[in-house]
N, C-alpha and C positions, 0 to 999 in steps of 0.2 A: 169723059167729062162732059157734064150737062149743066144747062141753066134752067131754073124754074121747074116747069114740069119735066123737062128733061134731066135735072139734076134728080128728080124723084125717081125717073126712069133709069138712071145711073145706079141708084142704090139698089133698085130692084133687080137690074141685071147682075149687078156684083153679087148679091146673095144667090140669085137663081143659078148662075155659072160662074163662081168664083176661080175655078181654074182657067178660065179664059183671060183674066185681067191681071196685071202686075200691081195696078193701082188704080185709085179713081180719085176725080176731083168733081166737086159739087158746087155751083154757084147760087145762091139764094134757092136752094132746092124747096119746091112745093110738096113736101113730103107728107102731107096732111093726111093721107089715107094708109101711110105705112108704119110699121112699128120699129121703133128704135132698139126694140129688143132682139130682132131679125140680125142685128150687127153680130150677134153671137156665133154666126155661121161664117163670118169671114174675119175671125179676130188678128189674124195676121197680115191681112191687106192694109196697105198704107192708104190713108184718105186724107184729102185735103178739102177744107170747106171755107168759101168765103161768103160772107153775108154782110150787108150793109146795116147799120144801126137804125138808119131812118127807113127801111124798107115798109112801105105801106101795103104791099101786095100779099107779102108772104113775111109775117113776123119773125124777126131776128130771133125771139125765144123758142122758135121751133128748131133752130141751129143749134142753139144753145143746149137744147133737150138731147140732141143726136150727140153733139160732142161731150155731153156728160157721161153718157153711156160708152162713149168711145175711151174715154179717161177711166170708167169702172172696169172696162174689159182689158186695161193697159194694151190699147192699140197704137200703133204708130199712126199718128195723125197730126196734123197741122191744122189750125183754126185761125183765120184771120177775120176778125170783126172791123169792117171799114168804117171809121168814124164819120157821119155825114152821108154814108153811101146809101143809095136807094136801090131799088129794084133792078135797073137798068144798067147802073154805072158800074156794078160789080163784074159786067160782063168783060169790059175792057181794062178795069184798073188793077188787076192783078195778074195780067195774062203771062208776064215774064216769070212770076213765081210759080206758076201753074206748070208751065213748061220746064222750069227748072226741076219743079218736084217730079215730073214724069220722067226727066233725064236721069234722076237719081234713083228712080224705081223701076228700073226695066227687068223684063224677063229675059 
């Protein structure tokens, strides 16, 4: 799990070493320099994305683009777009859902 640049790092590590992870969660991922097409390397990895629709640091359109790719790859993913959520509030607003997601997807 990672937030902001840590979310980008989470995507990067999942693609780089997919055997290591059961699932990943990204919160407002600042994945500006990464390519959503890289998800094709992890089509069976469950992914949770949480992003606020009022995020001014990382536009929510970025996560929408990534989740569109997940949908096209028919991945097991969960996308939570937080109404009124900004870049920081998503860190704590959905922790229970993130941990429930990880509990559901164990190795």
